[in-house]
Backbone as CSV, one residue per row, in Angstrom:
resi,resn,N_x,N_y,N_z,CA_x,CA_y,CA_z,C_x,C_y,C_z
1,MET,7.964,-6.603,-3.308,8.617,-5.865,-3.876,7.589,-4.334,-3.766
2,VAL,6.480,-4.779,-4.047,5.328,-3.562,-4.224,5.148,-3.505,-2.914
3,GLY,4.572,-4.780,-2.118,4.234,-4.547,-1.014,4.800,-3.829,0.136
4,ASP,6.351,-4.629,-0.120,7.167,-3.649,0.317,7.300,-1.968,0.612
5,GLU,7.596,-2.017,-0.327,7.344,-0.225,-0.983,6.137,0.136,0.259
6,LEU,4.821,-0.431,-0.182,3.746,-0.282,0.384,3.373,0.011,1.860
7,ARG,4.384,-0.848,2.445,4.563,-1.217,3.934,5.610,0.115,4.636
8,LYS,6.979,0.523,3.854,8.074,1.518,3.884,6.963,2.593,4.103
9,THR,5.917,3.136,2.845,5.154,3.747,2.673,3.982,3.908,3.835
10,ARG,3.372,3.195,4.200,2.156,2.927,5.559,2.951,3.389,6.869
11,LEU,4.377,2.795,7.064,5.305,3.265,8.153,5.177,4.460,8.667
12,ALA,5.811,5.329,7.234,6.566,6.514,7.360,5.018,7.605,7.219
13,ALA,3.549,7.428,7.244,2.858,8.097,7.174,2.478,7.921,8.680
14,GLY,2.842,7.310,9.358,2.935,6.655,10.867,1.036,5.377,10.746
15,LEU,0.485,4.994,9.913,-0.530,4.680,10.008,-0.869,2.889,10.074
16,THR,-1.053,2.417,10.602,-1.196,0.832,10.983,-2.297,0.263,9.677
17,GLN,-1.870,-0.862,9.365,-3.386,-1.806,8.171,-4.290,-1.376,8.730
18,GLU,-4.657,-1.298,9.787,-6.600,-1.282,9.719,-7.141,0.647,9.121
19,GLN,-6.001,1.382,9.663,-6.393,2.905,9.458,-6.419,2.882,8.119
20,VAL,-5.552,2.119,7.310,-5.061,2.872,5.452,-6.267,1.333,4.688
21,ALA,-6.712,0.232,5.234,-7.731,-0.410,5.614,-9.146,0.004,5.090
22,VAL,-9.393,0.863,6.155,-10.604,1.624,6.686,-10.983,2.626,5.503
23,ARG,-9.721,3.450,5.159,-9.616,4.529,4.280,-9.858,3.949,2.964
24,ALA,-8.783,2.984,2.523,-9.233,2.829,0.912,-10.284,1.265,0.607
25,LYS,-10.818,1.170,2.104,-12.582,0.650,1.847,-12.068,-1.308,1.353
26,VAL,-10.851,-1.662,2.047,-10.283,-3.508,1.698,-10.217,-3.964,3.420
27,SER,-9.917,-4.889,3.362,-9.954,-5.560,4.285,-8.312,-5.380,5.341
28,ARG,-7.991,-5.463,6.670,-6.494,-5.041,7.254,-5.603,-6.319,6.485
29,GLU,-6.951,-7.966,6.681,-6.204,-8.897,6.216,-5.628,-8.897,4.603
30,TYR,-6.580,-8.322,3.866,-5.676,-7.751,2.364,-5.013,-6.924,1.903
31,VAL,-4.512,-5.796,3.077,-3.636,-4.774,2.883,-2.116,-6.215,3.790
32,SER,-2.649,-7.099,4.834,-1.400,-7.416,4.916,-0.321,-8.725,3.960
33,GLN,-1.762,-9.630,3.236,-1.448,-10.317,2.484,-0.346,-9.335,1.095
34,ILE,-1.162,-7.805,0.716,-0.586,-7.660,0.221,0.507,-6.439,0.511
35,GLU,1.024,-6.695,1.112,2.447,-6.239,1.641,3.622,-7.317,2.071
36,ARG,3.063,-8.742,2.406,3.783,-9.568,2.150,4.053,-10.383,0.685
37,GLY,3.331,-9.855,-0.134,3.480,-10.362,-0.846,2.908,-12.004,-1.524
38,LYS,1.632,-11.938,-0.244,1.304,-12.939,-1.278,-0.208,-12.875,-1.813
39,TYR,-0.644,-11.699,-2.209,-1.562,-11.169,-2.954,-0.849,-10.263,-3.754
40,ARG,-0.825,-9.978,-5.627,-0.524,-8.688,-5.733,-1.852,-7.903,-6.238
41,VAL,-1.275,-6.521,-6.385,-2.431,-5.268,-6.000,-2.766,-4.600,-7.044
42,THR,-4.385,-4.376,-7.323,-4.326,-3.995,-8.951,-4.162,-2.645,-9.048
43,VAL,-4.297,-1.815,-9.896,-4.274,-0.597,-10.091,-5.107,0.039,-9.604
44,ASP,-6.584,-0.774,-9.521,-6.950,0.391,-8.743,-7.229,0.287,-7.209
45,VAL,-7.039,-0.626,-5.949,-6.355,-1.400,-4.963,-5.868,0.045,-4.675
46,LEU,-3.875,-0.294,-5.616,-2.875,0.777,-5.414,-3.145,1.845,-5.332
47,VAL,-4.148,2.571,-6.134,-4.473,3.759,-6.334,-4.491,4.040,-4.590
48,ARG,-6.189,3.353,-4.192,-6.976,3.747,-3.397,-6.389,3.395,-2.011
49,LEU,-4.781,2.452,-1.538,-4.261,2.061,-0.848,-3.262,3.405,-0.533
50,CYS,-2.441,3.915,-1.675,-2.167,5.138,-1.464,-2.110,6.383,-1.269
51,ALA,-3.819,6.571,-1.756,-4.431,8.033,-1.445,-4.829,7.929,0.088
52,ALA,-5.196,6.623,0.634,-5.107,6.708,2.191,-3.842,6.835,2.888
53,MET,-2.845,6.542,2.410,-1.733,6.599,3.358,-0.889,8.450,2.323
54,GLY,-1.805,9.316,1.737,-1.583,10.250,1.549,-0.524,10.628,0.697
55,THR,-0.832,9.605,-0.546,0.354,9.982,-1.429,0.036,9.409,-3.033
56,GLN,0.843,9.362,-3.575,0.485,9.270,-4.947,1.138,7.208,-5.552
57,GLY,0.021,6.883,-6.246,1.237,5.004,-7.010,1.699,4.934,-7.781
58,TRP,1.839,6.509,-8.611,3.604,6.223,-9.048,4.568,6.714,-8.603
59,LYS,4.316,7.032,-7.184,5.548,8.031,-6.446,6.011,5.461,-5.810
60,VAL,4.830,5.204,-4.949,5.780,3.694,-4.809,6.004,2.823,-6.178
61,LEU,5.516,3.509,-7.219,5.635,2.197,-8.104,7.330,2.733,-8.660
62,ARG,7.778,3.891,-8.812,8.499,4.575,-8.665,10.046,4.022,-8.013
63,GLN,9.587,3.560,-6.844,10.326,3.073,-5.405,10.767,1.498,-5.712
64,VAL,9.849,1.067,-7.246,10.078,-0.299,-6.902,10.980,0.033,-8.028
65,GLU,11.149,0.212,-8.862,11.849,0.086,-10.233,13.400,0.759,-10.193
66,GLU,13.521,1.597,-8.687,14.958,2.187,-8.650,14.839,1.055,-7.693
67,ARG,14.703,-0.243,-7.017,15.229,-1.131,-6.438,16.546,-1.760,-7.055
């Protein structure tokens, strides 16, 4: 759900998990686990990941809602 949308957003931005992780100050493994739905993302991390990808958290959440 949220992880799927984060992956789509990351790929659309042309970024790797490593690039997003470094920018958001989290581990690449954590990004991977969020994208695969193994971990739920907190609001704080969602905002940091989205900023790292050049978007806003509400846009990702909106896509989840519209699914």
